[in-house]
C-alpha positions as CSV (number, residue, x, y, z in Angstrom):
1,M,47.3,114.8,7.3
2,I,48.0,111.4,8.8
3,Q,48.5,112.9,12.3
4,S,45.2,114.8,11.9
5,S,43.3,111.6,11.0
6,A,44.9,109.7,13.8
7,I,43.9,112.4,16.3
8,K,40.3,112.5,15.0
9,R,40.1,108.7,15.3
10,F,41.5,108.9,18.8
11,I,38.8,111.4,19.8
12,K,36.1,109.4,18.2
13,Q,37.2,106.3,20.2
14,L,37.9,108.2,23.4
15,D,35.6,106.1,25.5
16,I,37.4,102.9,24.3
17,Q,40.9,104.5,24.8
18,L,40.0,105.4,28.4
19,M,39.1,101.8,29.0
20,V,42.6,100.8,28.0
21,L,44.3,103.5,30.0
22,P,44.2,101.7,33.4
23,A,45.9,98.7,31.9
24,L,48.6,100.9,30.3
25,V,49.2,102.6,33.6
26,F,49.4,99.3,35.4
27,I,52.0,97.9,32.9
28,F,54.0,101.1,33.1
29,V,54.1,101.3,36.9
30,F,54.8,97.6,37.6
31,S,56.7,96.5,34.4
32,Y,58.6,99.5,33.0
33,I,59.5,101.5,36.1
34,P,61.1,98.5,37.9
35,M,63.3,97.9,34.9
36,Y,65.5,100.6,36.5
37,G,66.5,98.0,39.0
38,V,68.4,96.1,36.2
39,L,71.2,98.5,36.8
40,T,72.1,96.6,40.0
41,A,73.5,93.8,37.8
42,F,76.4,96.2,37.0
43,Q,76.9,97.4,40.6
44,D,77.9,96.1,44.0
45,Y,74.5,97.1,45.2
46,S,74.0,98.0,48.8
47,V,70.6,98.6,50.4
48,F,72.0,101.3,52.5
49,K,73.8,103.2,49.6
50,G,71.0,102.8,47.1
51,F,71.3,102.9,43.3
52,L,73.2,106.2,43.2
53,G,75.7,105.4,46.0
54,S,76.6,101.8,45.0
55,P,79.8,101.4,43.1
56,W,79.8,100.3,39.5
57,V,81.6,97.0,38.7
58,G,80.7,96.3,35.1
59,F,80.4,92.7,34.2
60,K,81.8,91.3,37.5
61,H,78.7,89.4,38.5
62,F,78.2,87.9,35.0
63,E,81.7,86.6,35.1
64,A,81.2,85.3,38.6
65,F,78.2,83.3,37.3
66,F,80.1,81.9,34.4
67,N,83.0,80.9,36.7
68,S,80.7,79.4,39.3
69,P,81.2,75.7,39.9
70,E,77.5,75.2,39.7
71,Y,77.1,77.0,36.4
72,W,77.0,74.0,34.1
73,K,74.8,72.0,36.4
74,V,72.2,74.8,36.7
75,I,72.2,75.3,32.9
76,R,72.0,71.5,32.2
77,N,69.1,71.1,34.6
78,T,67.3,74.1,33.2
79,I,67.5,73.0,29.6
80,I,66.7,69.3,30.3
81,I,63.7,70.1,32.5
82,S,62.4,72.7,30.0
83,S,62.9,70.4,27.1
84,L,61.1,67.6,28.8
85,K,58.2,69.9,29.6
86,I,58.0,71.0,25.9
87,I,58.4,67.5,24.5
88,I,55.8,65.9,26.8
89,G,53.8,68.8,28.0
90,F,53.3,70.7,24.8
91,P,51.5,68.0,22.7
92,A,49.5,66.7,25.7
93,P,46.7,69.4,25.6
94,I,46.6,69.1,21.8
95,I,46.0,65.4,22.0
96,L,43.4,65.9,24.8
97,A,41.6,68.5,22.7
98,L,41.5,66.2,19.7
99,M,40.1,63.4,21.8
100,L,37.5,65.6,23.5
101,N,36.4,66.9,20.1
102,E,35.6,63.3,19.1
103,V,33.3,62.7,22.1
104,K,29.7,63.0,21.0
105,N,28.1,62.5,24.5
106,M,28.0,66.1,25.7
107,T,27.4,65.2,29.3
108,F,30.4,62.9,29.4
109,K,32.5,65.5,27.6
110,R,31.6,68.3,30.1
111,V,32.5,66.0,33.0
112,I,35.9,65.1,31.6
113,Q,36.6,68.8,30.8
114,T,35.7,69.9,34.3
115,I,37.8,67.2,35.9
116,S,40.8,68.0,33.7
117,Y,40.4,71.8,34.3
118,L,40.3,71.7,38.1
119,P,44.0,71.0,38.9
120,H,45.0,74.2,37.2
121,F,43.2,76.2,39.9
122,L,45.1,74.4,42.7
123,S,48.2,76.1,44.0
124,W,51.5,74.3,43.8
125,V,51.6,74.2,47.6
126,I,48.4,72.0,47.5
127,V,49.6,69.9,44.5
128,S,53.0,69.3,46.0
129,G,51.4,68.2,49.3
130,F,49.1,65.8,47.3
131,V,52.1,64.4,45.4
132,A,54.1,64.0,48.7
133,S,51.2,62.0,50.2
134,L,50.8,59.9,47.0
135,L,54.5,59.0,47.0
136,S,54.9,58.7,50.8
137,T,56.7,55.7,52.2
138,D,54.1,55.7,54.9
139,N,50.9,54.4,53.4
140,G,51.5,56.3,50.1
141,S,49.1,55.0,47.4
142,L,51.8,54.3,44.9
143,N,54.0,52.3,47.3
144,L,50.9,50.4,48.4
145,L,50.0,49.6,44.8
146,L,53.6,48.5,43.9
147,R,53.8,46.3,47.0
148,G,50.4,44.9,46.3
149,V,51.4,43.6,42.9
150,N,54.8,42.4,44.3
151,W,56.9,44.8,42.2
152,I,58.8,46.0,45.3
153,D,59.6,44.6,48.7
154,E,60.2,47.8,50.6
155,P,58.6,51.3,50.1
156,I,60.6,53.6,47.8
157,N,61.2,57.2,48.9
158,F,60.6,58.7,45.4
159,L,61.1,62.3,46.5
160,S,64.6,61.7,47.7
161,L,66.0,59.8,44.8
162,P,67.4,61.9,41.9
163,E,66.6,59.3,39.2
164,Y,62.8,59.8,39.7
165,F,62.7,63.6,40.1
166,W,62.4,64.7,36.5
167,T,59.7,62.1,35.8
168,I,57.7,63.2,38.9
169,L,58.1,66.9,38.1
170,V,57.1,66.7,34.4
171,T,54.2,64.2,35.0
172,T,52.8,66.4,37.8
173,G,53.0,69.5,35.6
174,V,51.2,67.8,32.7
175,W,48.5,66.6,35.0
176,K,48.0,70.1,36.5
177,E,47.9,72.1,33.3
178,I,46.7,69.7,30.5
179,G,43.0,70.5,30.9
180,F,43.3,74.3,31.1
181,S,45.8,74.4,28.2
182,S,43.5,72.5,26.0
183,I,40.9,75.2,26.1
184,V,42.6,77.3,23.4
185,Y,42.9,74.3,21.1
186,L,39.3,73.3,21.7
187,A,38.2,76.8,20.7
188,A,40.4,76.7,17.6
189,I,38.9,73.3,16.6
190,A,35.4,74.7,17.1
191,G,36.1,77.3,14.5
192,V,37.0,74.7,11.8
193,D,34.5,74.8,8.9
194,Q,32.2,71.7,9.4
195,H,31.7,71.5,5.6
196,L,35.3,70.3,5.3
197,Y,34.5,67.3,7.5
198,E,31.3,66.5,5.5
199,A,33.3,66.7,2.2
200,A,36.0,64.4,3.7
201,A,33.4,61.9,4.9
202,I,31.9,61.8,1.4
203,D,35.3,61.1,-0.1
204,G,35.7,58.2,2.3
205,A,38.0,59.7,5.0
206,G,37.5,58.2,8.4
207,R,37.7,60.2,11.7
208,L,41.5,59.6,12.1
209,K,42.2,60.8,8.6
210,Q,40.0,63.8,9.2
211,I,42.1,64.7,12.2
212,F,45.3,64.6,10.3
213,L,44.0,66.2,7.0
214,I,41.6,68.8,8.4
215,T,41.7,69.4,12.1
216,L,45.5,69.6,12.7
217,P,46.2,71.8,9.6
218,S,43.4,74.1,10.5
219,I,44.7,74.7,14.0
220,M,48.4,74.7,13.0
221,P,48.7,78.6,13.3
222,V,47.6,78.4,16.9
223,I,50.0,75.5,17.5
224,V,52.9,77.3,15.9
225,I,52.3,80.5,18.0
226,F,52.3,78.5,21.3
227,M,55.4,76.6,20.2
228,I,57.2,79.9,19.6
229,L,56.2,81.0,23.1
230,A,57.3,77.7,24.5
231,I,60.8,78.0,22.9
232,G,61.1,81.5,24.1
233,N,60.5,80.2,27.6
234,L,63.0,77.4,27.3
235,L,65.1,78.9,30.2
236,N,62.0,79.2,32.4
237,A,62.1,75.6,33.7
238,G,59.8,76.5,36.5
239,F,60.1,77.8,40.1
240,D,57.2,76.9,42.4
241,D,57.0,73.3,41.3
242,I,60.7,72.7,41.5
243,L,61.2,74.6,44.7
244,L,58.4,72.6,46.5
245,L,58.9,69.1,44.9
246,G,62.7,69.4,44.9
247,S,63.2,70.8,48.4
248,N,65.1,67.7,49.5
249,P,68.9,68.6,49.5
250,A,69.6,65.2,48.0
251,L,67.8,66.4,44.8
252,R,69.9,69.5,44.3
253,D,72.1,68.0,41.6
254,V,69.0,67.4,39.4
255,A,66.6,70.1,40.7
256,D,68.6,73.3,40.8
257,V,67.6,75.5,37.8
258,I,68.3,79.1,37.1
259,D,65.3,80.4,39.0
260,T,65.8,78.3,42.1
261,Y,69.6,79.1,41.9
262,V,68.9,82.8,41.8
263,Y,66.5,82.5,44.8
264,R,68.9,80.3,46.8
265,V,72.2,82.0,46.1
266,G,71.1,85.5,45.2
267,I,68.1,86.3,47.3
268,Q,68.6,84.2,50.4
269,N,72.3,85.2,50.7
270,S,71.4,88.9,49.9
271,R,73.6,88.9,46.8
272,F,71.1,91.1,45.0
273,S,73.4,92.3,42.2
274,Y,74.4,88.7,41.5
275,A,70.8,87.6,41.4
276,T,69.9,90.5,39.0
277,A,72.8,89.7,36.7
278,V,71.8,86.0,36.4
279,G,68.1,87.0,35.9
280,L,69.0,89.6,33.2
281,L,71.2,87.1,31.4
282,K,68.3,84.6,31.3
283,A,65.9,87.3,30.0
284,V,68.3,88.4,27.2
285,I,68.8,84.9,26.0
286,S,65.1,84.1,26.2
287,V,64.3,87.2,24.0
288,G,66.9,86.1,21.5
289,M,65.4,82.5,21.4
290,L,61.9,84.0,21.0
291,A,63.0,86.2,18.1
292,G,64.8,83.2,16.5
293,A,61.8,80.9,16.8
294,N,59.5,83.6,15.4
295,Y,61.9,84.1,12.5
296,I,61.9,80.4,11.6
297,A,58.1,80.2,12.0
298,S,57.6,83.2,9.7
299,K,59.1,81.2,6.9
300,S,56.0,79.0,7.0
301,G,53.7,82.0,7.2
302,N,52.9,81.7,10.9
303,S,54.5,84.0,13.4
304,L,53.9,86.4,16.3
305,W,55.0,89.4,14.3
């Protein structure tokens, strides 16, 4: 009976189901079929022998990664950079959305929103070039400013000094994504019942109290969901931004993360099985962290599933 009603509902919604079909085919072809390639993590894969002809080696490549002299450095950089991006980059769009929500001049608000959104649509190639020009020792704006206020005597090559890299990377990432990321929070704030603000104002609550007592609790489910996703992506410290901004070999000790390590050691050196093993390990850990974060969040009534 249940199957019969499900079939009837499917036929009744056939036009809608057909609209979803291309997306399902796309996901199946480009996401599920390539998962067969994960088997190379357990093989000494050879392009000439293929999947069936390459010998099976079990966990050899996983052990090689764990025993690699760069293992702890790569893991440390990945966790630190990801943590900094979460600690600084996660609340930034929330704060921007709260600030924009308080702006009453709609023209000024639209201008600020447009300016903050634009960097998201620039590729990291353009952004990294902009940052390199800004920090250049040859007429770079930052060096000119610091020399102009007598804070330094000689230009500083910021992109070759490890102590500045994490600050530059995180700051650039926040600047690039803060505006676009705030869209979701602005939409959530727009859905808050305005009568709550009116009642709070009658009770004597100022704008700051209304933010903490009404706005933030109302959008907390959205914040929790994005926090769960951020924790699940803790091992995704980034690739494009780190590869471009950290291209100087002098920065390798602080810029080499799992994704750049896989690209440099696995792909460029044609160690495809090794690269697959490291990538698979990262994916498994990320899924576990996502499930753990979701379980903890479910205790408060907010979760992905």
